[in-house]
C-alpha positions in Angstrom: 61.8 128.4 -74.8 62.9 128.7 -78.5 65.3 131.9 -78.6 64.2 134.2 -80.8 66.5 134.5 -83.9 63.4 135.6 -86.5 63.0 138.8 -84.9 66.5 141.4 -86.7 64.7 140.0 -90.0 61.2 142.1 -89.3 63.2 145.4 -91.4 64.1 142.9 -94.4 60.6 141.2 -95.0 58.7 142.4 -98.6 55.5 141.7 -100.3 53.8 139.0 -97.6 56.7 136.9 -96.2 56.2 134.3 -92.9 59.1 132.9 -90.8 58.5 130.5 -88.3 60.5 128.4 -85.8 59.0 125.4 -84.3 60.1 123.0 -81.6 57.6 119.8 -81.4 58.3 117.6 -78.1 56.8 114.0 -77.8 56.6 112.4 -74.6 55.2 108.5 -74.5 55.1 105.6 -71.8 53.3 102.2 -73.0 52.6 99.2 -70.8 51.2 96.1 -72.3 50.1 93.4 -69.4 52.9 95.1 -67.4 55.6 95.0 -70.2 56.8 98.0 -71.2 56.8 98.0 -75.0 57.3 102.3 -75.5 59.2 104.6 -73.6 60.1 107.7 -75.8 61.2 111.3 -75.9 61.7 112.9 -78.7 62.1 116.4 -80.3 62.1 118.0 -83.7 62.4 121.5 -84.5 63.9 124.2 -87.0 62.6 127.0 -89.1 61.1 127.7 -92.5 61.1 130.8 -94.3 57.9 131.0 -97.1 57.5 134.2 -99.5 54.2 134.8 -101.3 55.2 136.4 -105.1 52.2 137.1 -107.7 50.2 134.0 -106.9 52.9 132.0 -106.1 54.5 130.2 -102.9 58.1 129.8 -102.1 59.1 128.0 -99.4 62.4 126.3 -97.6 63.4 125.1 -94.3 66.3 123.9 -92.0 66.6 121.8 -89.2 69.5 124.2 -87.9 68.3 127.6 -86.1 70.6 130.4 -85.8 70.8 133.6 -87.1 72.7 132.5 -90.4 70.2 129.8 -90.9 67.5 132.0 -90.6 68.8 133.7 -93.4 70.0 131.2 -95.6 65.8 129.9 -95.6 64.9 133.2 -96.2 66.9 133.6 -99.2 66.8 130.1 -100.1 62.5 130.7 -100.2 62.7 133.8 -102.0 64.6 132.6 -104.8 62.1 129.6 -105.0 59.1 132.1 -105.3 61.1 133.6 -108.1 61.6 130.8 -110.1 58.0 129.4 -109.5 56.7 132.7 -111.1 58.5 132.4 -114.5 57.1 129.3 -114.6 54.0 129.6 -113.7 53.1 133.1 -114.4 50.0 133.6 -112.7 50.2 136.9 -112.4 48.0 137.2 -109.3 47.8 140.7 -106.7 49.5 140.8 -103.6 47.8 139.3 -100.5 45.4 141.4 -98.7 47.2 143.5 -95.6 45.0 142.7 -92.5 44.7 145.4 -90.5 47.1 146.1 -87.7 48.8 143.0 -87.1 49.1 140.9 -83.7 51.5 140.1 -80.5 51.7 137.8 -78.4 53.9 135.8 -76.2 52.8 132.5 -74.6 53.9 130.6 -71.4 57.4 129.2 -71.5 57.4 125.3 -72.1 58.2 123.1 -68.8 59.0 119.2 -69.3 58.7 116.5 -66.9 60.7 114.0 -66.4 60.7 110.4 -68.3 60.6 108.5 -64.7 57.6 110.4 -63.9 55.8 109.0 -66.8 56.7 105.2 -66.1 55.7 105.8 -62.5 52.2 106.5 -63.1 51.7 104.0 -65.9 52.9 101.4 -63.8 51.1 102.4 -61.2 47.9 102.3 -63.2 48.8 99.1 -64.2 49.7 97.7 -61.0 45.9 98.3 -60.4 44.1 96.7 -63.2 46.1 93.1 -62.6 45.3 92.8 -58.5 42.0 94.2 -59.0 41.0 92.4 -62.0 42.9 89.6 -62.8 40.1 88.3 -65.1 41.2 91.1 -68.0 42.7 88.7 -71.1 44.7 91.9 -71.7 45.5 95.4 -70.5 47.0 98.0 -72.1 48.3 102.0 -70.6 49.6 104.3 -72.4 50.4 108.1 -71.2 51.5 110.6 -74.1 52.4 114.5 -74.2 53.2 116.7 -77.3 53.7 120.3 -77.5 54.0 121.9 -80.6 55.8 125.6 -79.5 56.3 128.3 -82.2 57.7 131.5 -83.0 56.4 133.6 -85.8 57.2 136.9 -87.4 55.0 138.0 -90.6 55.6 141.1 -92.7 52.9 142.3 -91.8 53.5 142.6 -88.2 52.7 139.4 -86.5 54.8 138.7 -84.1 54.1 135.9 -81.7 55.3 133.1 -79.6 52.2 130.0 -79.2 53.4 127.0 -76.8 50.4 124.0 -77.3 51.2 120.7 -75.0 48.5 118.3 -74.7 48.6 115.3 -72.4 46.8 112.0 -72.6 46.4 108.6 -70.7 44.6 106.1 -72.8 43.6 102.4 -71.2 42.7 99.8 -73.1 41.3 96.4 -72.1 40.3 93.0 -73.9 38.2 90.2 -72.0 37.1 87.1 -73.7 33.2 86.8 -74.4 31.4 83.5 -73.9 31.6 82.8 -77.1 35.9 82.9 -77.4 35.6 85.9 -79.0 37.8 89.1 -77.8 35.8 92.0 -76.6 37.8 95.5 -76.3 37.2 98.5 -75.0 39.4 101.9 -74.5 39.0 105.3 -73.6 41.3 108.6 -73.1 40.8 109.3 -69.2 41.6 113.2 -68.0 43.8 115.3 -69.3 43.6 117.2 -72.4 45.7 121.0 -72.9 48.4 120.8 -70.3 51.6 118.8 -69.2 51.4 115.5 -66.6 52.0 117.1 -63.7 48.8 119.5 -64.7 46.7 116.0 -64.6 48.8 112.7 -63.6 49.9 112.7 -60.1 47.8 111.0 -58.1 47.1 107.4 -60.2 44.0 106.8 -57.0 42.2 109.6 -59.0 41.6 107.4 -61.3 40.3 104.0 -60.1 36.7 105.2 -60.2 37.4 105.6 -63.5 39.1 102.3 -64.0 36.6 100.6 -62.7 33.8 102.1 -64.8 35.5 101.3 -67.8 35.9 97.3 -66.7 32.0 97.2 -66.0 31.2 98.6 -69.6 33.6 96.3 -70.5 31.8 93.1 -69.2 28.8 94.8 -69.9 29.7 94.2 -74.3 31.0 90.8 -73.4 27.9 89.9 -73.3 26.3 91.7 -75.6 24.8 91.2 -78.8 24.9 91.9 -82.6 23.3 94.5 -84.0 20.8 94.5 -86.9 21.3 95.6 -90.4 19.0 98.7 -91.6 18.5 102.5 -91.7 17.7 102.6 -88.0 16.8 105.7 -85.3 19.6 106.2 -83.3 21.4 108.6 -81.0 24.9 109.7 -81.7 26.8 110.7 -77.6 28.6 113.6 -78.1 31.7 111.4 -79.3 30.6 110.5 -82.2 28.9 113.6 -83.0 32.3 114.9 -82.5 33.9 112.7 -84.7 31.0 112.7 -87.1 31.4 117.0 -87.5 35.1 116.7 -88.4 35.5 114.1 -90.7 32.3 114.3 -92.5 31.4 117.6 -92.5 34.4 119.2 -91.5 36.9 118.4 -94.1 34.4 119.0 -96.5 34.2 122.8 -96.4 38.1 123.1 -96.0 38.6 125.6 -98.9 41.1 123.6 -100.8 39.6 120.5 -100.4 36.4 122.6 -101.9 38.9 123.7 -104.3 39.5 119.6 -105.3 35.8 119.3 -105.9 34.4 118.3 -102.2 30.4 118.3 -102.0 30.6 121.2 -100.5 31.4 123.4 -103.8 28.2 123.2 -105.0 26.5 123.7 -102.0 27.5 127.0 -100.9 23.9 128.7 -99.7 22.0 125.7 -99.5 20.5 123.3 -97.5 23.2 120.8 -96.1 21.3 119.7 -92.9 17.8 120.2 -91.0 17.0 123.8 -89.2 18.1 122.7 -86.3 22.0 122.0 -87.2 24.5 125.1 -86.5 28.1 123.9 -87.0 31.4 126.3 -86.1 34.9 126.0 -86.0 35.7 127.7 -82.8 39.4 129.7 -82.8 40.3 129.9 -79.1 36.9 131.1 -77.0 33.6 128.5 -76.6 30.4 130.4 -75.9 30.2 130.3 -72.9 33.2 132.4 -72.4 35.6 129.3 -71.6 38.9 128.6 -73.0 38.7 125.9 -76.5 40.3 122.9 -76.1 42.9 123.4 -78.6 43.2 127.3 -78.5 44.5 129.0 -81.9 45.5 132.6 -81.1 47.3 133.2 -84.9 47.8 130.5 -87.9 50.9 130.6 -89.1 49.9 132.7 -92.4 49.9 135.3 -89.3 46.2 135.7 -89.4 44.5 136.3 -86.3 41.6 133.3 -85.0 38.1 133.8 -85.3 36.0 131.7 -84.8 34.6 130.1 -88.6 30.4 129.8 -88.8 30.1 126.3 -91.5 26.4 125.4 -91.2 23.3 127.8 -89.6 20.2 126.6 -89.1 21.0 123.8 -91.8 22.1 125.8 -94.4 25.9 126.0 -95.4 27.5 129.4 -94.8 31.5 129.4 -95.2 34.3 127.4 -95.9 37.2 126.9 -93.7 40.4 129.3 -95.4 43.8 130.3 -96.2 44.9 134.0 -97.1 45.2 133.0 -100.8 42.0 130.7 -100.9 39.8 133.7 -98.7 40.2 135.8 -102.0 39.4 133.2 -104.2 36.2 133.2 -102.7 35.5 136.5 -101.3 35.3 135.4 -97.6 37.2 136.4 -94.6 40.4 134.6 -93.2 39.6 133.4 -89.9 43.1 131.4 -89.2 42.9 128.3 -90.4 46.6 127.7 -92.0 48.6 125.9 -89.7 51.9 123.3 -89.8 52.6 120.3 -88.1 56.3 120.8 -88.6 59.2 123.2 -89.2 59.2 121.3 -92.3 55.8 121.6 -93.3 54.0 124.3 -95.5 50.3 125.1 -93.6 47.5 123.9 -94.5 43.7 124.7 -94.5 43.5 123.1 -90.8 40.3 122.6 -88.5 40.7 124.1 -84.9 37.7 122.6 -82.6 35.3 121.9 -84.9 31.2 121.3 -83.1 27.9 120.9 -84.1 26.5 123.1 -81.4 23.8 122.2 -78.2 20.0 122.3 -78.8 17.3 122.0 -76.0 17.1 118.3 -75.7 17.6 116.2 -73.0 19.2 113.1 -73.5 16.8 110.6 -71.9 14.0 112.4 -74.2 15.7 111.6 -77.0 16.1 108.0 -76.1 12.5 107.6 -75.3 11.4 109.1 -78.7 13.0 106.0 -80.5 10.8 102.8 -80.3 13.9 100.3 -81.7 16.9 101.9 -82.6 20.3 102.6 -81.0 22.0 105.1 -78.6 26.1 104.3 -79.7 28.4 105.9 -77.2 31.9 105.6 -78.4 33.5 105.0 -81.9 37.0 102.8 -82.3 38.2 104.4 -85.7 36.4 106.4 -88.7 37.3 107.5 -92.3 35.1 109.7 -95.0 35.8 111.1 -98.1 35.3 114.2 -99.8 32.0 113.3 -101.0 30.8 113.4 -97.6 30.4 109.6 -97.1 31.8 108.1 -94.0 32.0 104.6 -92.0 32.3 104.5 -88.4 33.7 102.0 -86.4 31.0 101.4 -83.3 33.0 100.0 -80.8 29.8 100.5 -77.6 26.9 101.3 -77.7 23.3 99.5 -76.3 20.1 99.0 -78.2 17.1 101.2 -77.5 13.7 99.0 -77.3 10.4 101.0 -77.0 12.3 104.2 -75.4 14.4 102.3 -72.5 17.7 101.2 -72.8 18.2 97.5 -73.5 21.4 95.4 -74.0 25.4 96.1 -75.2 25.9 96.0 -78.6 29.3 94.0 -79.9 31.9 96.1 -82.5 29.6 97.5 -85.3 29.9 100.2 -88.1 27.7 103.1 -89.3 27.7 104.8 -92.3 25.8 107.0 -94.8 26.4 110.5 -96.3 26.6 113.0 -94.1 24.4 115.9 -95.5 22.0 113.5 -96.1 21.6 111.8 -93.1 22.1 115.6 -91.2 19.2 116.5 -92.5 17.5 113.5 -90.5 17.9 114.9 -87.5 15.2 116.2 -85.5 16.9 115.9 -81.5 20.1 117.5 -80.4 20.6 117.0 -76.6 20.8 120.7 -74.7 24.9 119.7 -73.4 28.2 120.0 -75.1 31.2 117.5 -74.7 34.6 118.6 -76.2 37.7 116.4 -76.5 41.3 117.9 -77.9 42.6 113.8 -77.9 42.1 113.6 -81.6 44.8 114.2 -84.5 43.9 114.9 -87.8 45.9 113.4 -90.5 45.3 115.3 -93.8 48.5 115.2 -95.1 50.7 116.4 -92.1 49.5 115.2 -88.7 48.0 118.0 -86.4 46.0 118.0 -83.4 42.7 118.9 -83.4 39.5 119.7 -80.8 36.1 117.8 -81.2 33.0 118.7 -79.4 29.4 118.5 -79.5 25.6 117.5 -77.7 24.4 113.8 -78.4 22.3 113.9 -82.1 19.5 112.0 -82.8 19.3 110.7 -86.7 18.7 108.4 -88.9 21.8 106.5 -90.0 23.3 102.8 -91.9 23.9 100.3 -89.0 25.6 97.1 -90.2 24.7 93.5 -89.4 26.2 90.2 -88.0 
């Protein structure tokens, strides 16, 4: 656990001041066809201070974390804030104080020996090698990362958080009858926790590995999609990345101020009335813990759920303390920094479209000629809401029934237009926290959603 060198400075913090000590830990082992290509143990840590004065922030950081370095970065951040204030002269009032403050103490981080990662990966690779020699290639990667933070904020917030994530990624390729390589990958198991929470017995993943190979063989015999605006069902994995990339970023307040499509859409219809979308802080509607829980952000704001879209209407943005003042909204704890040397940015936490009342089989039965897309391999979107996602796996839908598997393709559209075509949502909810958002700084995020029936542009051969 990080030693607390911050608390002795509590009485010296005036105005709005944030002190944060942080340690990021990474562990990774990867094998390609039995040969190890990655074996990583890395730590990055230090301390930072951020001071708000009259509408500007002064920031400073240091890799050394001890009492004297805390004193130095605090002094440097104050000097930087005063310097910027003399140049920019925004003349804004102090940030509103949040009532109370928060004290939170998280569990201690537990490390795991690197040999345990190596042994698990090797056992999985051996299983695939022996049972499926027809595979053209196999890649097995076991990844772990953890962000540990100590935070002291002038209004009374004093928190310690530990957020470990561990995931197991398998990528398989085979040769199609036409000689083209066909690929399929998936994240198996894992989530918030350390290796020993999920990956002590490789045999428990054999059935899932068998299923992956079967899916790859279906794709190997797959057909190409036909181009055009199609009726489709997007599985929860795609609904989650759509909510994050194509919608979530447009309603982050800093990007709204930069001119995103949501800047002129507040209070307006942006989706069908079936769509309600929330950025969850730490607890899901069923009372369970969110995939990536955030209880207090790096500005010291106690985290609450942020309602973004309600019954198709855009009703809110994700904010920092400063942007919340600008928009007249309440901050909900969306400001986070990736490393000790990063200032907090407005970031998503666990973003999802809420489920509806339909069954997946009824959604498929409602389509005469279209597609059921199950998994994506990449995606991008911009602040206009335009998106393009790669489709790694899917199936034809013919006369309400699933048909042949399809080869890799892409889907595209404008999020707020596409969401207005949604006419069915499944009644289940699937979450993942293996993703990392790349907005200026990498950041672990959770994504989720139901299956979505809509119209979207599909690419052809």
